[in-house]
C-alpha positions as CSV (number, residue, x, y, z in Angstrom):
1,M,61.8,135.9,146.8
2,L,64.0,134.4,149.5
3,F,66.4,136.7,151.2
4,L,69.1,135.6,153.6
5,Q,70.9,138.2,155.7
6,K,74.3,137.7,157.2
7,R,75.8,140.0,159.8
8,I,79.6,140.0,160.1
9,F,81.2,141.7,163.1
10,T,84.6,143.1,162.0
11,G,85.6,145.2,164.9
12,A,84.5,147.1,168.0
13,A,82.3,149.6,166.1
14,L,82.0,148.2,162.6
15,T,79.3,145.8,161.5
16,R,78.6,145.0,157.9
17,S,75.4,143.4,156.5
18,F,75.0,141.6,153.3
19,S,71.8,140.4,151.7
20,T,71.7,137.6,149.2
21,S,69.0,135.9,147.2
22,S,68.6,133.0,144.8
23,I,68.2,135.6,142.1
24,L,71.6,137.2,142.8
25,A,73.3,133.8,143.0
26,S,71.8,133.0,139.6
27,R,73.0,136.3,138.2
28,W,76.5,135.6,139.5
29,S,76.5,132.1,138.0
30,D,75.2,133.4,134.7
31,L,77.9,136.1,134.7
32,V,80.7,133.5,135.4
33,K,79.3,131.2,132.7
34,K,79.2,134.0,130.1
35,T,82.7,135.2,131.1
36,R,84.1,131.6,130.7
37,Q,82.5,131.3,127.3
38,D,83.3,134.8,126.0
39,N,87.0,134.5,127.1
40,G,87.5,130.9,126.2
41,I,88.6,130.1,129.8
42,Q,89.8,126.5,130.1
43,E,89.2,124.4,133.2
44,V,91.3,121.7,134.5
45,N,90.0,119.1,137.0
46,S,91.8,118.0,140.2
47,D,93.1,114.8,138.7
48,E,94.6,116.6,135.7
49,L,96.2,119.2,138.0
50,N,97.6,116.6,140.3
51,T,99.2,114.8,137.3
52,A,100.6,118.1,135.9
53,L,102.1,119.0,139.3
54,G,104.1,115.7,139.1
55,G,105.4,116.4,135.6
56,N,108.5,118.1,134.3
57,E,106.6,121.4,133.4
58,A,104.5,121.9,136.4
59,P,102.1,124.9,136.2
60,L,102.3,127.9,138.4
61,V,99.3,127.4,140.8
62,I,97.7,130.5,142.2
63,D,95.2,130.5,145.1
64,V,93.0,133.6,144.7
65,R,91.0,133.0,147.9
66,E,91.0,135.5,150.8
67,T,93.5,135.1,153.6
68,A,90.9,133.6,156.0
69,E,90.0,130.9,153.5
70,V,93.7,130.1,152.8
71,A,94.3,129.7,156.6
72,Q,92.0,126.6,156.5
73,G,94.3,124.9,153.9
74,K,95.7,125.2,150.4
75,I,97.3,123.2,147.7
76,P,101.0,122.7,148.8
77,T,102.7,124.3,145.7
78,A,100.2,127.2,145.4
79,V,101.2,130.8,145.7
80,T,98.6,132.9,147.5
81,V,97.5,136.1,145.7
82,P,94.0,137.1,146.8
83,R,91.6,138.0,143.9
84,G,91.5,141.6,144.9
85,I,95.2,142.2,144.1
86,L,95.9,139.6,141.5
87,E,96.2,142.1,138.6
88,L,98.7,144.1,140.6
89,Q,100.9,141.1,141.6
90,I,100.7,138.7,138.7
91,E,103.7,140.0,136.7
92,K,105.9,139.5,139.7
93,L,105.2,135.8,139.4
94,V,104.9,135.2,135.6
95,S,105.0,137.5,132.6
96,P,102.3,137.5,130.0
97,D,104.7,136.2,127.3
98,S,105.8,133.2,129.5
99,D,105.3,129.6,128.2
100,R,104.5,128.4,131.7
101,K,100.9,127.4,132.4
102,V,99.0,129.1,135.2
103,V,96.2,127.4,137.1
104,L,94.1,129.6,139.3
105,Y,91.8,128.3,142.0
106,C,89.3,129.6,144.6
107,A,86.9,127.7,146.9
108,G,84.5,126.5,144.3
109,G,85.8,127.4,140.9
110,L,83.9,130.6,140.1
111,R,86.1,133.4,141.3
112,S,89.0,131.7,139.6
113,I,87.2,131.8,136.2
114,M,86.8,135.6,136.7
115,A,90.5,135.9,137.7
116,A,91.5,133.9,134.6
117,A,89.4,136.2,132.4
118,S,91.1,139.1,133.9
119,L,94.6,137.7,133.1
120,V,93.5,137.0,129.5
121,G,92.4,140.6,129.3
122,M,95.8,141.6,130.5
123,G,97.4,139.8,127.6
124,Y,98.1,136.3,129.1
125,S,97.4,133.5,126.6
126,K,94.1,131.8,127.1
127,D,95.9,128.6,126.1
128,K,98.2,129.0,129.2
129,V,95.7,130.2,131.8
130,Q,93.3,127.7,133.4
131,S,90.9,127.5,136.3
132,L,90.6,124.6,138.6
133,Q,87.1,123.1,138.1
134,G,85.3,122.9,141.5
135,G,88.2,124.8,143.1
136,Y,89.8,123.8,146.4
137,G,86.7,122.0,147.5
138,A,87.0,119.6,144.6
139,W,90.8,119.1,145.3
140,V,90.0,118.2,148.9
141,K,87.1,115.9,147.9
142,Q,89.5,114.0,145.7
143,G,91.7,113.4,148.7
144,Y,94.8,115.2,147.4
145,K,97.4,116.6,149.7
146,T,96.8,120.0,151.3
147,E,98.8,122.1,153.8
148,I,98.0,124.7,156.4
149,K,100.3,127.6,156.9
């Protein structure tokens, strides 16, 4: 079994270590896949999102990445709400009974599926909540506009 160890220095006296393996990555992917299927999470691709953003009923786009990730760029109309506080902040942006579509995205499209499932669990319609397939990476790869704040 292959183990990679990352050491992250986060302050003068605090160091955190994380171990990952291909088995753990597989479990994560399996969990995301099962969550997507069990909750009926819809995905939208970058082309579809770009078209929707130019329409009359543009979706609310929420970036669920961490602050350091967002600092490297984001979709211009996106509201940043890190995954860790999404459930606490979402109703300040859109209520569960709203007709407005919500598109969530992260770096690669996995965390946003988990975030979408959480919103469905809170009562948001699975017909109105979507995840950006491939995340911010796919958006950038397609050459769509980004911004750095």
